[in-house]
C-alpha positions in Angstrom: -102.2 -30.4 43.3 -98.7 -31.6 43.4 -96.7 -29.1 41.9 -92.8 -29.6 42.3 -90.2 -27.7 40.0 -86.6 -29.0 40.6 -84.0 -26.2 41.1 -81.5 -24.4 38.5 -78.1 -26.3 38.8 -76.5 -22.8 38.8 -76.6 -19.4 39.3 -73.9 -17.1 40.0 -73.4 -16.0 42.7 -73.7 -11.7 41.4 -76.8 -12.5 40.1 -78.3 -14.0 43.1 -77.2 -11.3 45.8 -77.7 -8.6 43.1 -81.4 -9.6 43.5 -81.8 -10.3 46.6 -80.0 -6.4 47.3 -83.7 -5.0 46.3 -84.8 -6.4 49.5 -81.8 -4.7 51.5 -83.1 -1.4 49.6 -86.5 -1.4 50.6 -85.6 -2.2 54.1 -83.6 1.2 54.0 -86.7 2.8 52.4 -84.1 3.6 49.3 -85.1 3.8 45.8 -85.3 0.5 43.7 -81.6 -0.6 42.4 -79.8 1.6 45.5 -77.3 -1.1 45.8 -76.9 -2.1 42.6 -75.9 1.7 42.1 -73.5 1.9 45.1 -71.7 -0.9 43.6 -71.5 0.6 40.4 -69.9 4.1 42.0 -67.7 2.1 44.6 -66.0 0.3 41.5 -65.5 3.1 39.5 -63.6 4.9 42.5 -61.5 1.6 43.1 -60.6 1.2 39.0 -59.7 4.7 39.5 -57.4 3.9 42.6 -56.0 1.0 40.6 -57.0 -1.5 43.2 -56.4 -5.0 42.9 -58.8 -8.0 41.4 -59.2 -9.7 44.5 -59.8 -6.1 46.4 -62.5 -5.6 43.4 -64.5 -8.8 44.2 -64.4 -8.3 47.9 -65.3 -4.3 47.7 -68.1 -5.7 44.8 -70.2 -8.0 47.5 -69.2 -5.5 50.5 -71.1 -2.6 48.2 -74.2 -5.0 47.3 -74.5 -6.2 50.5 -73.3 -3.2 52.6 -77.2 -2.9 54.3 -77.4 -6.7 55.9 -77.8 -5.3 59.3 -80.6 -2.7 57.7 -83.3 -4.5 59.6 -81.9 -5.1 62.8 -82.7 -1.8 64.0 -86.1 -0.8 62.7 -88.0 -1.5 65.7 -86.0 0.1 68.0 -86.2 3.2 65.8 -89.9 2.7 65.6 -89.8 2.6 69.3 -87.9 5.4 70.2 -88.9 7.9 67.7 -92.3 6.5 67.2 -92.1 6.8 63.4 -92.4 4.7 60.3 -89.0 3.2 60.0 -88.9 3.0 56.6 -89.7 7.1 56.2 -87.2 7.8 59.1 -84.4 5.6 57.4 -84.9 7.4 54.2 -84.8 10.8 55.3 -82.4 10.4 57.7 -79.6 9.7 55.0 -80.3 13.1 53.6 -78.4 14.8 56.9 -75.0 15.7 57.5 -75.1 14.9 61.2 -74.7 18.4 62.4 -76.6 19.5 65.3 -79.0 22.3 63.5 -79.4 19.2 60.6 -79.8 16.5 63.9 -82.3 19.1 65.8 -84.4 19.6 62.6 -84.8 15.9 62.0 -85.4 15.3 65.2 -88.5 17.4 65.6 -89.3 16.8 62.3 -89.8 12.9 62.3 -90.4 12.1 66.4 -94.2 11.0 66.9 -96.1 12.7 64.4 -98.9 10.4 65.0 -98.8 10.1 68.3 -100.2 12.1 71.4 -98.8 15.3 72.3 -97.2 13.8 76.0 -96.4 10.9 74.5 -94.6 12.8 71.5 -92.8 15.4 74.2 -91.5 12.0 76.5 -90.1 11.0 73.5 -88.3 13.8 72.3 -87.0 14.7 75.2 -85.5 11.3 75.8 -84.0 11.5 72.5 -82.5 14.9 72.9 -81.3 13.7 77.0 -80.1 10.6 75.4 -79.2 11.1 71.6 -75.7 10.1 71.2 -76.4 6.8 73.2 -79.2 6.1 71.3 -77.1 6.7 67.6 -74.7 4.3 68.4 -77.1 1.4 70.1 -78.4 1.6 66.6 -75.8 1.5 64.5 -74.2 -0.9 66.3 -76.6 -2.9 66.4 -76.9 -2.6 62.6 -72.9 -2.8 61.9 -73.0 -5.9 63.5 -75.5 -8.1 62.6 -74.7 -7.0 59.5 -71.0 -8.2 60.0 -72.0 -11.7 61.5 -75.1 -12.5 58.3 -71.8 -11.8 55.9 -69.8 -14.3 57.7 -72.6 -17.0 57.5 -72.7 -16.4 54.5 -69.0 -17.6 53.7 -67.7 -14.2 53.2 -64.3 -13.2 54.2 -63.5 -11.3 57.1 -62.6 -7.8 55.1 -65.8 -8.4 53.5 -67.4 -8.0 57.3 -65.4 -5.8 58.5 -66.4 -4.0 55.3 -69.7 -3.9 55.7 -69.8 -3.9 59.7 -67.5 -0.3 60.0 -69.8 1.3 57.3 -70.9 4.4 59.7 -67.7 5.1 60.8 -66.0 8.9 59.6 -62.6 9.9 58.2 -62.6 12.4 61.0 -62.8 9.9 63.8 -66.5 11.2 64.8 -68.5 8.4 63.4 -70.3 5.3 64.9 -69.8 3.0 66.8 -66.4 2.6 67.4 -65.4 6.5 66.3 -62.4 4.9 64.7 -60.6 7.4 61.8 -58.3 7.7 59.5 -56.8 4.6 57.4 -57.7 2.4 60.7 -61.2 2.5 59.3 -60.9 -0.4 56.3 -60.9 1.0 53.0 -63.9 -0.9 51.9 -66.2 0.8 54.1 -64.7 4.0 53.2 -65.7 3.5 49.4 -69.0 2.3 50.5 -69.9 5.2 52.6 -69.5 7.0 49.6 -70.6 5.6 47.4 -74.3 5.6 49.7 -74.3 9.1 50.8 -73.4 10.1 46.5 -76.3 7.9 45.5 -78.6 9.1 48.1 -78.3 12.5 47.0 -78.0 12.4 43.1 -81.3 10.5 43.2 -82.9 13.0 45.4 -81.2 16.1 44.0 -79.6 15.3 40.7 -75.6 14.8 39.7 -74.7 18.4 40.9 -75.6 17.4 44.3 -73.9 14.2 44.8 -71.1 16.0 43.9 -71.2 19.1 45.9 -71.9 16.7 49.0 -69.1 14.1 48.8 -66.3 17.7 48.1 -67.8 19.0 51.6 -68.0 16.3 53.6 -63.8 15.5 52.2 -61.7 15.4 55.4 -64.5 15.1 57.5 -66.6 12.4 56.5 -64.6 11.1 53.8 -60.7 10.5 52.9 -59.7 13.2 51.0 -58.1 10.5 48.5 -61.3 8.4 48.0 -63.5 11.8 47.5 -61.1 13.2 44.8 -61.3 9.4 43.2 -65.2 10.2 42.8 -65.0 13.8 41.9 -62.5 12.8 39.0 -64.3 9.9 37.8 -68.1 11.7 38.4 -66.8 14.6 35.9 -67.1 11.7 33.1 -70.7 11.8 31.2 -70.2 7.8 31.1 -70.0 7.9 34.4 -74.1 9.0 34.8 -75.0 6.8 31.9 -74.3 4.1 33.1 -75.4 4.9 36.6 -79.0 5.5 35.8 -79.0 3.1 32.8 -82.0 0.5 33.1 -80.0 -2.0 32.4 -77.5 -1.6 34.9 -78.3 -4.8 37.0 -76.6 -6.6 33.6 -73.4 -4.1 34.0 -73.1 -5.1 37.6 -72.9 -9.1 36.6 -70.7 -8.3 34.0 -67.8 -6.4 36.2 -67.7 -9.1 38.5 -64.0 -9.9 38.0 -63.7 -12.7 35.9 -61.1 -15.0 38.4 -63.4 -14.5 40.9 -66.9 -15.0 39.7 -68.5 -17.7 41.8 -71.3 -20.4 40.9 -73.1 -20.8 43.5 -74.2 -25.0 44.7 -76.8 -26.8 46.4 -74.6 -25.8 50.0 -74.4 -22.6 49.6 -77.5 -21.7 47.7 -78.9 -23.2 51.5 -76.7 -20.9 53.2 -77.7 -17.1 51.5 -81.1 -18.3 51.7 -80.7 -19.1 55.5 -78.5 -15.5 55.7 -81.7 -13.8 54.3 -84.1 -15.4 56.2 -82.2 -13.9 59.5 -82.4 -10.5 57.4 -86.0 -11.0 57.7 -86.8 -12.3 60.7 -84.6 -9.5 62.8 -87.0 -6.7 61.5 -89.2 -7.4 64.4 -88.7 -8.9 67.8 -92.4 -10.8 67.1 -90.6 -12.2 64.2 -87.1 -13.5 65.5 -87.0 -17.0 64.5 -90.5 -17.2 62.4 -88.6 -18.4 59.1 -86.4 -21.1 60.7 -89.4 -22.4 62.6 -91.7 -22.4 59.5 -89.0 -23.8 57.5 -89.3 -26.7 60.3 -92.7 -27.4 60.2 -93.2 -27.0 56.4 -90.3 -29.6 56.2 -91.9 -32.2 58.8 -95.4 -31.5 56.8 -93.3 -32.5 54.0 -91.5 -35.8 55.3 -95.0 -36.9 56.7 -96.3 -36.7 53.0 -93.7 -38.4 51.5 -91.2 -35.9 49.8 -88.2 -36.8 48.8 -85.0 -35.2 50.0 -84.4 -32.9 47.2 -88.0 -31.5 47.0 -88.1 -31.3 50.7 -84.7 -28.9 50.5 -85.9 -27.0 47.4 -89.2 -26.4 49.9 -87.1 -25.9 52.8 -85.7 -22.6 50.8 -89.2 -21.2 50.0 -89.9 -21.6 53.2 -86.7 -19.6 54.9 -87.5 -16.7 52.1 -91.5 -16.6 52.1 -91.8 -13.3 54.4 -88.5 -11.6 52.2 -91.3 -9.4 51.4 -92.1 -7.7 55.0 -88.8 -5.7 54.9 -90.6 -3.3 53.0 -93.4 -3.0 55.7 -92.9 -0.3 58.6 -92.1 -1.8 62.1 -95.7 0.2 63.1 -97.6 -1.9 61.1 -95.6 -5.1 61.8 -95.7 -4.8 65.7 -98.9 -2.7 66.1 -101.0 -4.3 69.3 -103.6 -3.4 67.7 -105.9 -3.9 64.6 -104.9 -3.0 61.5 -106.8 0.4 59.4 -107.4 -0.6 56.1 -104.2 1.5 55.1 -102.1 -0.8 57.2 -103.7 -4.2 56.1 -102.8 -2.8 52.5 -99.5 -2.7 53.8 -99.3 -5.9 55.3 -101.1 -7.8 52.5 -98.5 -6.6 49.6 -95.5 -8.3 51.4 -96.8 -11.6 49.6 -96.4 -9.5 46.1 -93.2 -8.0 47.5 -91.6 -11.7 48.0 -92.4 -12.8 44.5 -90.8 -9.4 43.0 -87.6 -10.0 44.8 -87.2 -14.0 44.3 -88.5 -13.5 40.4 -85.5 -11.4 39.8 -83.2 -14.7 39.7 -83.2 -17.7 37.6 -82.6 -20.5 40.4 -85.6 -19.0 42.4 -88.2 -18.2 39.4 -90.3 -21.0 40.1 -89.9 -21.0 43.9 -91.0 -17.1 44.1 -95.2 -17.9 43.1 -94.5 -21.0 45.4 -93.4 -18.7 48.6 -95.9 -16.0 48.0 -98.9 -17.7 47.9 -98.6 -18.9 51.6 -101.6 -16.6 52.9 -103.4 -17.8 49.7 -106.7 -19.9 51.2 -108.7 -22.8 49.9 -112.1 -20.7 49.4 -110.1 -17.9 47.6 -110.4 -15.4 50.5 -106.9 -15.0 50.9 -104.0 -13.3 49.1 -102.2 -11.2 46.9 -103.8 -13.3 44.2 -107.0 -14.7 45.3 -106.2 -17.5 44.4 -108.5 -21.5 45.0 -108.5 -24.6 45.4 -106.1 -26.7 42.8 -105.1 -23.4 41.7 -103.0 -23.4 45.3 -99.7 -26.0 44.5 -99.3 -28.1 47.1 -95.9 -26.8 48.3 -98.2 -23.4 49.0 -100.3 -25.5 50.8 -97.6 -27.0 52.8 -96.5 -23.2 54.0 -99.5 -21.8 54.9 -100.3 -24.6 57.2 -96.8 -24.2 58.5 -97.0 -20.4 58.7 -100.1 -20.2 60.3 -98.9 -22.8 63.0 -96.1 -20.7 64.1 -98.4 -17.5 64.0 -101.0 -19.2 66.4 -98.2 -20.8 68.7 -95.4 -17.5 69.1 -95.7 -14.0 70.9 -97.6 -11.7 68.8 -97.9 -8.0 69.5 -101.8 -8.3 70.0 -101.7 -11.8 72.0 -99.3 -14.2 73.5 -98.2 -17.3 72.1 -101.1 -20.2 72.3 -100.6 -23.8 73.6 -100.1 -26.2 70.7 -103.5 -27.9 71.3 -105.1 -24.8 71.1 -103.7 -23.8 67.9 -104.1 -27.3 66.6 -108.0 -27.1 67.4 -108.5 -22.9 66.0 -106.4 -24.9 62.8 -109.2 -27.9 62.5 -112.2 -25.5 62.2 -110.5 -23.8 59.4 -109.3 -27.2 57.6 -111.2 -27.2 53.8 -111.9 -23.5 54.1 -108.1 -21.4 54.7 -106.2 -24.7 55.1 -105.8 -28.3 53.2 -106.5 -31.2 55.2 -103.6 -33.3 54.2 -101.3 -30.9 55.1 -102.8 -30.2 58.5 -102.9 -34.0 59.2 -99.5 -34.2 58.7 -98.4 -31.4 60.8 -100.3 -32.7 63.6 -98.9 -36.6 63.2 -95.1 -35.0 62.6 -96.3 -33.1 66.3 -97.4 -36.2 67.6 -94.0 -37.8 67.4 -92.6 -35.5 69.3 -95.6 -34.5 72.0 -97.9 -37.4 72.4 -100.7 -35.3 73.6 -101.0 -33.1 70.9 -103.0 -35.6 68.8 -105.9 -35.7 71.5 
């Protein structure tokens, strides 16, 4: 069934990135709305400091996007600590970095489901090389986040704000150990906002205020810690922070003279930036979203789609796996067969994709198309078990493109297949899993590049 929705002409940048920030929250193992709450906290500090409108606008996006690089170290965390990266990241934010807390954290989080010998080797490695490991993980995260921010057209001030999030006032942060006012102001505010939200969600308002006070002069700029103490002493601060309408509050406080409406080209850049966040989650999915986008576009061109329709489909392809940010790398990168719980976790990524994209007015129709890329014509797919004509053409295209890339790329459980073998396997599933028209369009498109493929 042909089903195409034209894109919405206008969407505010604040709406778009506030919604997409939920994908970053789940990657960090944080409760829904973490980035929005950090944005609220940070902007209240900024107003107390009387920052100008341009600074507030740059800080606004630094806070929403502070975790842009969060997916890039997930696989390495799983490899080093033999642990669920989402749980690791969630709990790591609750320690202050002191040696006793760090030791307890390592012992309580490393290799709990691994064999005794494997767990022992991992713990010894961390104790011997912990400093270098910590710098490596944070540097990867910070540099990737800053790079993606630049690709999404944000200023260098925003990129640096994201890139220096984990530096501490006393110079004992990471990765560069810069100190004091050498740390960008936006980074200093974002770190306070992050710690305040983590602790208020875990243990309440008093715990957050106590933690900021205790780390003043070590982790935090004392002047900013004092500003937080002032603003957090107002009941209205906490009422707004925990309001179910916080997303609307965040939209409304974007500086009016800097509010941006996203045009078609910028929408593509934002989608491409978040596709990079998704693909950074696993070494086995590097470039996956871009390749699926390429294959989907080849199929769409072969089927005679208009340029506008192809552009809309490419956005769906770039973001089709955004829900995988909520899947642990212990599942994503598992070399063997997934057990029942792992398989449920994996399948849930399609539900997450629709939930994240549906928050954006410009992507609401696109959300259902993107999330259906694992549906099958015979009704045995997921997440909704759609069958036959219930699966729209755009979703059928994504399914063929996704399967083809999965077969022709390396996976944890097998090496990449030759194109001819992949097409042979796919041909057997035509009419059951995949659409014949879309499969033939892919085969014809590939034949233009590799004539022997048709054989």
